[in-house]
A tleap script that builds the chain and sets N, CA, C and O, in Angstrom:
source leaprc.protein.ff14SB
mol = sequence {
  NMET ALA ALA TYR GLU ALA MET ILE THR ALA
  THR SER THR PRO TRP ALA PRO TRP TYR VAL
  VAL PRO ALA ASP HIE LYS TYR ALA GLY ARG
  ALA LEU VAL GLY GLY ILE LEU SER HIE VAL
  ILE GLU GLN LEU GLU LEU HIE PRO PRO GLU
  VAL ASP ALA GLU ASP ARG ALA ALA LEU GLU
  ARG ALA ARG THR ALA LEU GLN ALA CASP
}
set mol.1.N position { -23.006 55.551 45.257 }
set mol.1.CA position { -23.302 56.951 45.469 }
set mol.1.C position { -22.096 57.805 45.084 }
set mol.1.O position { -22.262 58.896 44.538 }
set mol.2.N position { -20.904 57.329 45.361 }
set mol.2.CA position { -19.690 58.072 45.009 }
set mol.2.C position { -19.559 58.213 43.498 }
set mol.2.O position { -19.195 59.279 43.001 }
set mol.3.N position { -19.854 57.141 42.767 }
set mol.3.CA position { -19.781 57.198 41.301 }
set mol.3.C position { -20.825 58.167 40.757 }
set mol.3.O position { -20.553 58.908 39.812 }
set mol.4.N position { -22.001 58.166 41.340 }
set mol.4.CA position { -23.072 59.078 40.944 }
set mol.4.C position { -22.631 60.526 41.145 }
set mol.4.O position { -22.786 61.351 40.245 }
set mol.5.N position { -22.091 60.834 42.301 }
set mol.5.CA position { -21.632 62.192 42.593 }
set mol.5.C position { -20.464 62.592 41.692 }
set mol.5.O position { -20.378 63.741 41.260 }
set mol.6.N position { -19.578 61.662 41.412 }
set mol.6.CA position { -18.442 61.951 40.517 }
set mol.6.C position { -18.933 62.253 39.110 }
set mol.6.O position { -18.419 63.163 38.458 }
set mol.7.N position { -19.915 61.505 38.635 }
set mol.7.CA position { -20.464 61.733 37.296 }
set mol.7.C position { -21.124 63.106 37.207 }
set mol.7.O position { -20.903 63.835 36.241 }
set mol.8.N position { -21.924 63.462 38.193 }
set mol.8.CA position { -22.594 64.768 38.205 }
set mol.8.C position { -21.547 65.884 38.232 }
set mol.8.O position { -21.658 66.853 37.481 }
set mol.9.N position { -20.550 65.758 39.075 }
set mol.9.CA position { -19.506 66.775 39.197 }
set mol.9.C position { -18.700 66.899 37.908 }
set mol.9.O position { -18.370 68.011 37.494 }
set mol.10.N position { -18.384 65.791 37.277 }
set mol.10.CA position { -17.546 65.805 36.076 }
set mol.10.C position { -18.290 66.318 34.846 }
set mol.10.O position { -17.666 66.876 33.943 }
set mol.11.N position { -19.597 66.142 34.794 }
set mol.11.CA position { -20.338 66.491 33.574 }
set mol.11.C position { -21.168 67.761 33.686 }
set mol.11.O position { -21.652 68.257 32.669 }
set mol.12.N position { -21.347 68.296 34.865 }
set mol.12.CA position { -22.109 69.532 35.022 }
set mol.12.C position { -21.204 70.714 34.710 }
set mol.12.O position { -20.117 70.835 35.274 }
set mol.13.N position { -21.648 71.578 33.820 }
set mol.13.CA position { -20.864 72.750 33.423 }
set mol.13.C position { -21.712 74.003 33.613 }
set mol.13.O position { -22.932 73.896 33.744 }
set mol.14.N position { -21.104 75.184 33.631 }
set mol.14.CA position { -21.900 76.410 33.763 }
set mol.14.C position { -22.903 76.591 32.629 }
set mol.14.O position { -23.979 77.150 32.842 }
set mol.15.N position { -22.571 76.132 31.439 }
set mol.15.CA position { -23.481 76.288 30.306 }
set mol.15.C position { -24.448 75.122 30.147 }
set mol.15.O position { -25.404 75.226 29.378 }
set mol.16.N position { -24.229 74.031 30.844 }
set mol.16.CA position { -25.142 72.882 30.813 }
set mol.16.C position { -25.130 72.202 32.179 }
set mol.16.O position { -24.584 71.108 32.321 }
set mol.17.N position { -25.730 72.845 33.190 }
set mol.17.CA position { -25.668 72.281 34.543 }
set mol.17.C position { -26.652 71.124 34.743 }
set mol.17.O position { -27.660 71.001 34.047 }
set mol.18.N position { -26.321 70.300 35.705 }
set mol.18.CA position { -27.238 69.256 36.148 }
set mol.18.C position { -28.025 69.800 37.333 }
set mol.18.O position { -27.507 70.594 38.118 }
set mol.19.N position { -29.251 69.380 37.456 }
set mol.19.CA position { -30.070 69.689 38.629 }
set mol.19.C position { -30.557 68.372 39.201 }
set mol.19.O position { -31.208 67.594 38.503 }
set mol.20.N position { -30.254 68.120 40.438 }
set mol.20.CA position { -30.698 66.893 41.094 }
set mol.20.C position { -32.040 67.189 41.745 }
set mol.20.O position { -32.144 68.041 42.628 }
set mol.21.N position { -33.067 66.472 41.293 }
set mol.21.CA position { -34.435 66.690 41.757 }
set mol.21.C position { -34.914 65.432 42.475 }
set mol.21.O position { -34.893 64.347 41.893 }
set mol.22.N position { -35.340 65.559 43.711 }
set mol.22.CA position { -35.833 64.370 44.424 }
set mol.22.C position { -37.101 63.832 43.762 }
set mol.22.O position { -37.962 64.596 43.327 }
set mol.23.N position { -37.199 62.523 43.695 }
set mol.23.CA position { -38.324 61.897 43.004 }
set mol.23.C position { -39.309 61.241 43.957 }
set mol.23.O position { -40.269 60.621 43.499 }
set mol.24.N position { -39.111 61.352 45.262 }
set mol.24.CA position { -39.984 60.663 46.203 }
set mol.24.C position { -41.298 61.407 46.444 }
set mol.24.O position { -42.247 60.818 46.961 }
set mol.25.N position { -41.370 62.682 46.082 }
set mol.25.CA position { -42.611 63.445 46.186 }
set mol.25.C position { -42.860 64.096 44.831 }
set mol.25.O position { -42.275 65.132 44.517 }
set mol.26.N position { -43.735 63.482 44.025 }
set mol.26.CA position { -43.923 63.911 42.640 }
set mol.26.C position { -44.326 65.374 42.528 }
set mol.26.O position { -43.784 66.096 41.692 }
set mol.27.N position { -45.263 65.824 43.351 }
set mol.27.CA position { -45.723 67.212 43.238 }
set mol.27.C position { -44.606 68.193 43.577 }
set mol.27.O position { -44.446 69.205 42.895 }
set mol.28.N position { -43.842 67.910 44.608 }
set mol.28.CA position { -42.734 68.788 44.983 }
set mol.28.C position { -41.663 68.778 43.896 }
set mol.28.O position { -41.096 69.823 43.576 }
set mol.29.N position { -41.382 67.615 43.332 }
set mol.29.CA position { -40.392 67.510 42.258 }
set mol.29.C position { -40.816 68.290 41.032 }
set mol.29.O position { -40.004 68.981 40.417 }
set mol.30.N position { -42.088 68.180 40.673 }
set mol.30.CA position { -42.600 68.920 39.511 }
set mol.30.C position { -42.559 70.423 39.750 }
set mol.30.O position { -42.242 71.189 38.840 }
set mol.31.N position { -42.877 70.847 40.960 }
set mol.31.CA position { -42.806 72.276 41.289 }
set mol.31.C position { -41.362 72.763 41.222 }
set mol.31.O position { -41.099 73.863 40.735 }
set mol.32.N position { -40.433 71.957 41.705 }
set mol.32.CA position { -39.019 72.312 41.651 }
set mol.32.C position { -38.548 72.430 40.205 }
set mol.32.O position { -37.865 73.393 39.858 }
set mol.33.N position { -38.897 71.481 39.372 }
set mol.33.CA position { -38.522 71.527 37.958 }
set mol.33.C position { -39.129 72.757 37.286 }
set mol.33.O position { -38.457 73.427 36.502 }
set mol.34.N position { -40.384 73.059 37.584 }
set mol.34.CA position { -41.017 74.253 37.028 }
set mol.34.C position { -40.288 75.522 37.435 }
set mol.34.O position { -40.113 76.430 36.622 }
set mol.35.N position { -39.865 75.587 38.685 }
set mol.35.CA position { -39.111 76.739 39.160 }
set mol.35.C position { -37.755 76.862 38.474 }
set mol.35.O position { -37.326 77.961 38.123 }
set mol.36.N position { -37.091 75.737 38.289 }
set mol.36.CA position { -35.795 75.744 37.599 }
set mol.36.C position { -35.972 76.222 36.163 }
set mol.36.O position { -35.221 77.078 35.695 }
set mol.37.N position { -36.965 75.672 35.463 }
set mol.37.CA position { -37.214 76.081 34.075 }
set mol.37.C position { -37.534 77.564 33.985 }
set mol.37.O position { -37.023 78.260 33.107 }
set mol.38.N position { -38.366 78.046 34.875 }
set mol.38.CA position { -38.727 79.457 34.882 }
set mol.38.C position { -37.493 80.332 35.085 }
set mol.38.O position { -37.315 81.330 34.387 }
set mol.39.N position { -36.651 79.962 36.030 }
set mol.39.CA position { -35.442 80.723 36.316 }
set mol.39.C position { -34.498 80.730 35.107 }
set mol.39.O position { -33.968 81.776 34.732 }
set mol.40.N position { -34.295 79.570 34.511 }
set mol.40.CA position { -33.375 79.471 33.373 }
set mol.40.C position { -33.894 80.273 32.185 }
set mol.40.O position { -33.115 80.951 31.514 }
set mol.41.N position { -35.190 80.208 31.915 }
set mol.41.CA position { -35.761 80.970 30.801 }
set mol.41.C position { -35.607 82.470 31.047 }
set mol.41.O position { -35.290 83.216 30.120 }
set mol.42.N position { -35.826 82.917 32.276 }
set mol.42.CA position { -35.634 84.334 32.598 }
set mol.42.C position { -34.190 84.763 32.374 }
set mol.42.O position { -33.942 85.876 31.910 }
set mol.43.N position { -33.240 83.898 32.695 }
set mol.43.CA position { -31.824 84.225 32.532 }
set mol.43.C position { -31.423 84.352 31.059 }
set mol.43.O position { -30.407 84.977 30.754 }
set mol.44.N position { -32.203 83.771 30.144 }
set mol.44.CA position { -31.889 83.854 28.721 }
set mol.44.C position { -32.136 85.249 28.154 }
set mol.44.O position { -31.622 85.590 27.089 }
set mol.45.N position { -32.921 86.052 28.865 }
set mol.45.CA position { -33.258 87.412 28.441 }
set mol.45.C position { -33.735 87.430 26.985 }
set mol.45.O position { -33.217 88.174 26.153 }
set mol.46.N position { -34.726 86.599 26.705 }
set mol.46.CA position { -35.279 86.495 25.351 }
set mol.46.C position { -36.132 87.714 25.017 }
set mol.46.O position { -36.808 88.265 25.886 }
set mol.47.N position { -36.096 88.124 23.774 }
set mol.47.CA position { -36.899 89.235 23.303 }
set mol.47.C position { -37.554 88.837 21.988 }
set mol.47.O position { -36.951 88.114 21.194 }
set mol.48.N position { -38.785 89.299 21.746 }
set mol.48.CA position { -39.419 88.969 20.467 }
set mol.48.C position { -38.642 89.612 19.321 }
set mol.48.O position { -38.012 90.653 19.508 }
set mol.49.N position { -38.680 89.006 18.146 }
set mol.49.CA position { -37.948 89.582 17.012 }
set mol.49.C position { -38.550 90.925 16.607 }
set mol.49.O position { -39.751 91.156 16.746 }
set mol.50.N position { -37.691 91.795 16.107 }
set mol.50.CA position { -38.167 93.080 15.621 }
set mol.50.C position { -38.597 92.923 14.166 }
set mol.50.O position { -37.892 92.316 13.360 }
set mol.51.N position { -39.755 93.473 13.842 }
set mol.51.CA position { -40.301 93.377 12.491 }
set mol.51.C position { -40.255 94.775 11.887 }
set mol.51.O position { -40.812 95.725 12.438 }
set mol.52.N position { -39.574 94.884 10.732 }
set mol.52.CA position { -39.485 96.204 10.110 }
set mol.52.C position { -40.803 96.545 9.399 }
set mol.52.O position { -41.681 95.693 9.268 }
set mol.53.N position { -40.929 97.776 8.952 }
set mol.53.CA position { -42.179 98.269 8.363 }
set mol.53.C position { -42.576 97.480 7.126 }
set mol.53.O position { -43.759 97.208 6.921 }
set mol.54.N position { -41.605 97.107 6.299 }
set mol.54.CA position { -41.912 96.344 5.074 }
set mol.54.C position { -42.500 94.978 5.411 }
set mol.54.O position { -43.507 94.571 4.832 }
set mol.55.N position { -41.875 94.277 6.339 }
set mol.55.CA position { -42.388 92.959 6.740 }
set mol.55.C position { -43.736 93.080 7.437 }
set mol.55.O position { -44.611 92.236 7.245 }
set mol.56.N position { -43.912 94.120 8.241 }
set mol.56.CA position { -45.181 94.330 8.926 }
set mol.56.C position { -46.307 94.553 7.898 }
set mol.56.O position { -47.413 94.038 8.061 }
set mol.57.N position { -46.014 95.320 6.848 }
set mol.57.CA position { -47.004 95.561 5.786 }
set mol.57.C position { -47.328 94.264 5.061 }
set mol.57.O position { -48.489 94.013 4.738 }
set mol.58.N position { -46.313 93.431 4.797 }
set mol.58.CA position { -46.550 92.143 4.141 }
set mol.58.C position { -47.415 91.242 5.012 }
set mol.58.O position { -48.298 90.549 4.507 }
set mol.59.N position { -47.164 91.249 6.310 }
set mol.59.CA position { -47.990 90.454 7.220 }
set mol.59.C position { -49.433 90.949 7.235 }
set mol.59.O position { -50.368 90.150 7.270 }
set mol.60.N position { -49.608 92.244 7.207 }
set mol.60.CA position { -50.965 92.804 7.204 }
set mol.60.C position { -51.695 92.443 5.913 }
set mol.60.O position { -52.888 92.139 5.941 }
set mol.61.N position { -50.992 92.473 4.784 }
set mol.61.CA position { -51.617 92.069 3.508 }
set mol.61.C position { -52.008 90.595 3.554 }
set mol.61.O position { -53.084 90.226 3.083 }
set mol.62.N position { -51.148 89.753 4.113 }
set mol.62.CA position { -51.456 88.327 4.219 }
set mol.62.C position { -52.643 88.100 5.140 }
set mol.62.O position { -53.497 87.261 4.851 }
set mol.63.N position { -52.711 88.839 6.251 }
set mol.63.CA position { -53.833 88.707 7.177 }
set mol.63.C position { -55.139 89.108 6.490 }
set mol.63.O position { -56.157 88.430 6.629 }
set mol.64.N position { -55.099 90.192 5.764 }
set mol.64.CA position { -56.296 90.680 5.056 }
set mol.64.C position { -56.746 89.654 4.025 }
set mol.64.O position { -57.940 89.381 3.903 }
set mol.65.N position { -55.798 89.080 3.279 }
set mol.65.CA position { -56.136 88.070 2.273 }
set mol.65.C position { -56.731 86.827 2.908 }
set mol.65.O position { -57.686 86.259 2.378 }
set mol.66.N position { -56.179 86.394 4.042 }
set mol.66.CA position { -56.721 85.213 4.721 }
set mol.66.C position { -58.124 85.458 5.277 }
set mol.66.O position { -58.982 84.577 5.233 }
set mol.67.N position { -58.343 86.650 5.794 }
set mol.67.CA position { -59.659 86.947 6.357 }
set mol.67.C position { -60.704 87.113 5.269 }
set mol.67.O position { -61.894 86.928 5.523 }
set mol.68.N position { -60.280 87.459 4.062 }
set mol.68.CA position { -61.226 87.624 2.950 }
set mol.68.C position { -61.750 86.271 2.453 }
set mol.68.O position { -62.825 86.211 1.856 }
set mol.69.N position { -61.016 85.206 2.687 }
set mol.69.CA position { -61.460 83.876 2.219 }
set mol.69.C position { -62.560 83.307 3.032 }
set mol.69.O position { -63.027 82.203 2.752 }
savepdb mol mol.pdb
quit
């Protein structure tokens, strides 16, 4: 157990942390992992890419061509 704790402490970093999830209750473990993933994704502050007018027009032309087939 000491070696396990030392490994977790030595390798967990702020940019790549370890999360210890209990495995004795599968549903609780899965819910915990889902919560961790949700929290981490929110912290990334992701935003969809911005599409300029020229690219938007090209996408619309491609959509029209595909729908015509």
